[in-house]
C-alpha positions, 0 to 999 in steps of 0.5 A, spaced: 070 208 939 075 210 934 077 207 928 084 205 930 081 201 936 075 198 932 080 195 926 085 193 932 079 189 935 077 186 928 084 184 927 085 181 933 078 177 933 079 175 926 086 173 926 088 171 933 082 170 937 086 166 943 092 171 943 093 175 949 096 182 949 103 182 951 104 185 958 106 193 957 113 193 958 117 197 962 121 202 958 127 202 963 127 194 964 127 193 956 133 198 956 137 194 961 135 188 957 137 191 950 144 194 953 146 187 957 143 183 951 146 176 951 144 169 950 141 171 943 136 176 944 131 178 939 127 184 938 121 182 934 117 188 931 111 189 928 112 194 922 110 201 923 103 204 921 100 201 915 093 203 915 088 197 913 088 190 914 090 186 908 094 187 902 089 189 896 088 184 890 093 184 885 099 184 891 105 182 888 112 181 893 117 186 891 112 191 888 110 196 893 105 199 889 101 193 889 101 193 897 099 196 903 104 201 905 106 205 911 102 212 912 106 218 913 104 217 920 107 210 920 114 213 916 114 218 922 113 212 927 119 208 924 123 214 925 121 215 932 123 208 933 130 209 930 131 215 934 129 212 941 135 206 939 140 211 937 139 216 943 140 210 947 146 208 944 143 201 942 145 198 935 143 192 933 148 186 931 143 185 925 136 188 922 132 182 918 126 184 915 120 181 911 120 182 904 114 186 904 115 194 903 112 196 909 117 192 913 123 194 909 121 201 910 120 201 917 127 197 918 130 202 913 127 208 916 129 206 923 135 203 923 138 205 916 138 198 912 135 191 913 137 184 910 130 181 907 129 174 910 123 170 907 122 167 914 119 173 916 114 174 910 107 174 912 103 168 911 096 171 912 094 169 905 098 162 905 097 159 912 100 152 909 107 156 910 106 158 917 108 152 921 115 152 917 116 159 917 115 159 925 120 153 926 125 157 922 124 163 927 124 159 933 130 155 930 134 161 929 132 163 936 135 157 939 141 157 935 143 164 937 141 162 945 146 156 944 151 160 941 150 165 947 151 171 942 152 178 945 148 184 943 141 183 940 138 183 933 131 186 930 126 182 926 121 187 923 115 183 921 107 182 921 103 181 927 101 174 924 108 172 925 109 175 931 103 171 934 105 165 931 112 165 934 110 168 941 103 167 942 102 174 943 099 180 939 103 187 938 100 193 935 103 197 929 111 199 931 110 195 938 116 190 939 117 183 943 124 182 946 124 174 945 129 169 948 129 162 947 128 158 953 130 150 953 124 146 954 119 150 951 116 151 944 115 158 944 120 163 946 120 167 953 118 174 952 123 178 956 119 184 955 115 188 950 117 195 948 113 201 945 116 207 943 111 213 943 
């Protein structure tokens, strides 16, 4: 078994033992959903490849040298993701990102710019923040849905945040297309998207 699969399995068993892997999406169906997006569709994307599992000791927000960052492969993955959207004429109405460097770098390499949003920050070291941050994200999904907002936003964040928000695991660079659904706590997963 290769190292990446071992690490992925370890992260899944340690961080989120009850989570399901999102069903592998159909790129054509995801493309159709993005092209005709209404009702507050959000692309919740995990940052591109940043080898390792946690930030090193001495981690400080805003100081990239203290964080786990994108590898060369991760930077290339982010560029490929951005190219996939551009080649299909897909332009998000907004790109929001965790304040962690690996998320900001993913968002900027893929989409050119990103607005930092603390609600997308990892709470792996502060589980007390999980409930409030997840409520904030779900409230924003509901607000966008109720306003019947056209287009889609991209939210670049961490696996733990996506798992808490949608109850599903994502790999590096993978995304879930999410929409609020009345009467449900978790958003509806419209599709999943992996850009090769």
